[in-house]
C-alpha positions in Angstrom: 20.1 96.7 185.4 21.6 93.7 187.2 20.5 91.4 184.4 22.6 93.4 181.9 25.8 93.5 183.9 26.9 89.8 183.6 26.8 87.5 180.6 24.0 84.9 180.6 22.5 82.4 178.2 19.9 84.9 177.3 22.0 88.0 177.3 25.3 87.1 175.7 26.2 90.0 173.3 28.0 93.1 174.5 26.6 96.5 173.7 29.0 99.4 174.3 27.9 103.0 174.6 30.1 105.8 173.2 31.1 106.8 176.7 32.7 103.3 177.2 30.0 101.7 179.4 28.9 98.2 178.2 25.9 95.9 178.9 25.1 92.3 178.0 21.9 92.0 175.9 20.1 89.6 173.6 21.0 91.0 170.2 18.0 89.5 168.4 15.5 90.9 170.9 17.1 94.4 170.7 17.1 94.1 166.9 13.3 93.7 167.0 13.2 97.2 168.7 16.0 98.9 166.9 16.8 99.3 163.2 20.4 100.1 164.2 20.9 96.7 165.7 19.1 95.0 162.9 21.5 96.6 160.3 24.5 95.6 162.4 23.4 92.0 162.6 22.5 91.8 158.9 25.8 93.4 157.8 28.0 91.0 159.7 27.9 87.2 158.9 29.4 86.5 162.3 28.0 88.1 165.5 30.6 90.6 166.7 31.8 90.5 170.2 31.1 94.2 170.8 28.2 96.1 169.2 28.7 99.9 169.2 25.7 102.0 170.2 25.5 105.7 169.2 24.2 106.6 172.7 25.5 107.8 176.0 25.4 105.6 179.0 22.2 107.2 180.4 20.4 107.0 177.0 21.4 103.3 176.5 20.3 102.5 180.0 16.9 104.2 179.5 16.5 102.4 176.2 17.1 99.0 177.6 14.9 99.5 180.5 12.1 100.7 178.2 12.1 97.7 175.9 12.9 94.9 178.3 10.1 93.6 180.5 9.0 94.9 182.9 9.1 97.9 180.6 9.9 101.3 182.2 6.9 103.5 182.6 7.4 106.7 180.6 6.7 109.8 182.6 7.3 113.6 182.3 10.7 113.2 184.1 12.2 110.6 181.9 10.5 111.1 178.5 13.3 113.4 177.2 16.0 110.7 177.7 13.8 107.9 176.4 12.8 109.9 173.4 16.4 110.8 172.4 17.5 107.2 172.9 14.7 105.9 170.8 15.5 108.4 168.1 19.2 107.5 168.0 18.4 103.7 168.1 15.7 104.2 165.4 13.1 102.5 167.5 9.8 103.1 165.9 7.8 101.4 168.6 9.3 103.4 171.4 9.0 106.6 169.3 5.3 106.0 168.9 4.8 105.6 172.7 6.7 108.8 173.4 4.8 110.7 170.7 1.5 109.6 172.1 2.4 110.9 175.5 3.7 114.2 174.2 0.5 114.8 172.3 -1.7 113.8 175.1 -3.7 116.5 176.8 -3.1 115.0 180.3 0.7 115.4 180.0 2.0 118.0 182.4 4.5 119.5 180.0 4.5 122.9 178.4 3.9 123.1 174.7 7.3 124.6 174.1 9.0 121.6 175.8 7.0 119.2 173.7 7.8 121.1 170.6 11.5 121.2 171.4 11.6 117.4 172.0 9.8 116.7 168.7 12.0 119.1 166.8 15.2 117.6 168.4 14.2 114.1 167.3 13.2 115.5 163.8 9.6 114.4 164.1 8.5 117.3 162.0 5.2 115.8 160.9 3.9 116.1 164.5 4.8 119.8 165.0 1.5 121.1 163.7 -0.5 118.7 165.8 1.5 119.7 168.8 0.9 123.5 168.2 -2.8 122.9 168.0 -2.7 122.9 171.8 -1.9 126.7 171.7 -5.2 128.7 171.6 -3.9 132.2 172.2 -1.4 134.2 170.1 0.3 135.7 173.2 1.4 132.2 174.1 3.2 131.9 170.8 4.9 135.2 171.6 6.0 133.9 175.0 7.4 130.7 173.3 9.4 132.9 170.9 11.0 134.7 173.9 12.3 131.5 175.5 16.1 131.2 175.9 16.2 128.0 173.8 14.1 129.4 171.0 17.2 129.9 168.8 18.0 126.2 169.2 14.9 125.3 167.3 15.1 124.3 163.6 13.7 126.5 160.8 10.8 124.1 160.4 9.8 124.4 164.0 9.9 128.2 163.9 7.9 128.2 160.7 5.3 126.0 162.3 5.0 128.5 165.2 4.6 131.4 162.8 1.9 129.5 160.9 0.0 128.8 164.1 0.4 132.4 165.1 -1.0 133.5 161.8 -4.0 131.1 162.0 -4.8 132.5 165.4 -4.6 136.2 164.5 -6.0 136.3 160.9 -9.5 135.0 161.1 -12.4 137.2 159.9 -15.4 138.1 162.0 -14.1 140.2 164.9 -14.9 143.8 165.7 -12.9 147.0 165.7 -11.7 148.4 169.0 -9.1 150.6 170.6 -5.9 149.3 172.1 -5.9 149.7 175.9 -2.2 150.8 175.9 -1.5 153.0 172.9 -5.2 153.8 172.0 -4.6 152.8 168.4 -7.7 151.7 166.4 -7.3 148.3 164.7 -9.3 145.4 163.5 -9.3 142.1 165.3 -9.8 138.5 164.0 -11.2 135.6 166.0 -8.8 136.2 168.8 -9.1 139.7 170.2 -5.8 141.3 169.1 -5.7 144.6 170.9 -2.9 146.4 169.0 -0.4 145.3 166.3 1.7 148.5 167.0 2.6 147.9 170.6 2.2 144.1 170.4 -0.4 143.9 173.1 -2.8 140.9 172.8 -5.8 139.7 174.7 -8.7 137.3 174.1 -10.7 138.4 177.1 -14.3 137.5 176.2 -15.6 140.4 178.4 -14.0 142.8 175.9 -15.8 141.3 173.0 -19.1 141.3 174.9 -18.7 144.9 175.8 -18.1 145.8 172.1 -21.1 143.8 171.1 -23.3 145.5 173.7 -22.0 148.9 172.6 -22.9 148.2 169.0 -26.3 147.0 170.0 -26.9 150.2 172.1 -25.8 152.3 169.2 -28.2 150.5 166.8 -31.0 150.9 169.3 -30.3 154.6 169.6 -30.2 155.0 165.8 -33.6 153.2 165.5 -35.1 155.5 168.2 -33.8 158.6 166.5 -35.3 157.4 163.2 -38.7 156.7 164.8 -38.7 160.1 166.4 -37.8 161.9 163.2 -40.7 160.0 161.4 -43.1 161.1 164.1 -42.1 164.7 163.9 -42.4 164.6 160.1 -45.9 163.2 160.3 -46.9 165.9 162.8 -45.6 168.6 160.6 -47.6 167.4 157.6 -50.9 167.3 159.4 -52.7 170.4 160.9 -55.0 170.7 163.9 -57.4 173.3 165.1 -59.1 174.1 168.4 -57.6 173.9 171.8 -57.8 171.6 174.7 -59.1 168.0 174.7 -61.8 168.9 172.2 -59.4 169.8 169.5 -59.7 167.7 166.4 -57.4 166.9 163.6 -58.6 168.3 160.3 -59.6 165.6 157.8 -59.9 166.1 154.1 -63.4 167.1 153.1 -64.9 164.4 151.0 -67.0 165.6 148.0 -65.7 169.2 148.2 -64.2 170.5 145.0 -62.9 174.0 144.3 -62.6 175.0 140.7 -60.3 178.1 140.6 -60.9 178.9 136.9 -64.7 178.8 137.1 -64.8 180.0 140.7 -67.5 177.5 141.5 -67.8 175.3 144.5 -69.8 172.1 144.7 -71.0 170.6 147.9 -72.1 167.1 147.1 -72.1 166.0 150.8 -72.7 167.9 154.0 -69.6 169.1 155.8 -68.5 167.1 158.9 -67.1 168.3 162.2 -67.3 171.7 163.8 -66.8 173.6 160.6 -69.7 171.8 159.0 -72.0 172.8 161.9 -71.0 176.4 161.5 -71.7 176.4 157.7 -75.1 174.7 158.1 -76.2 177.1 160.8 -75.3 180.2 158.8 -77.1 178.8 155.8 -80.2 178.2 157.8 -80.1 181.9 159.0 -79.8 183.2 155.5 -82.7 181.0 154.3 -84.9 182.2 157.2 -84.2 185.9 156.5 -84.9 185.4 152.8 -88.3 183.8 153.6 -89.2 186.8 155.9 -88.5 189.3 153.0 -90.7 187.3 150.6 -93.6 187.4 153.1 -93.4 191.2 153.5 -93.4 191.7 149.8 -96.5 189.7 149.5 
């Protein structure tokens, strides 16, 4: 900051912060970075001796160090001051650099801190993009329990609730019991354990256990159905005989029984053990009948 303490040919205009501290800057270079300076220069035909800046001493210092070469490297420790200064000075280029860092996945800042900074600088169009980093509904609940939650604007709170709704109201999840109050409720894409006691979890093991239980239940039902079908088939068919030589009775082909005429027609020989018994008795009867005929002769 030594170059801004004394007046030089390059830095000849005085910029005064609202705390009273002043620096010497090049007004045309600063106007290229700040719409506030640009409006001050355009509104005055003669360059004023002192240009008022709506920033504190620390904010003005961070702003000048960020725009003058070598430009200050924006980090997690100084991004809050730089972002607020860029917002007050209406520096779109510096705001863009800060926004890129806030939305970067490599930045070591919590989502709530990023959301608070964007909300404080009224960058409402980036709130939804910032909240896309939240993947669990319980994290939204933790953010709502922060001490500075009430300092957020209505739009920031609404964006948080929208993200919470999108995380907890997606179809396709299974029913399960809450581990705390044992209530039975339906889940969405994120495993929401219970809406009554506000217990949430997205443990993939819980979902896998539920799926395995459902698969086991389906397999048991299929086994029961197959067993019932087998017992039904066994009850409809009759068997005779005992031991390994027992045979299942088959329908007799060619055998008809006319109840009205009390006549039976055997068009084909009987099969199986029953057929052997019938044919043997028929042969005995025929042999006895032949003996009687011979005696009569």
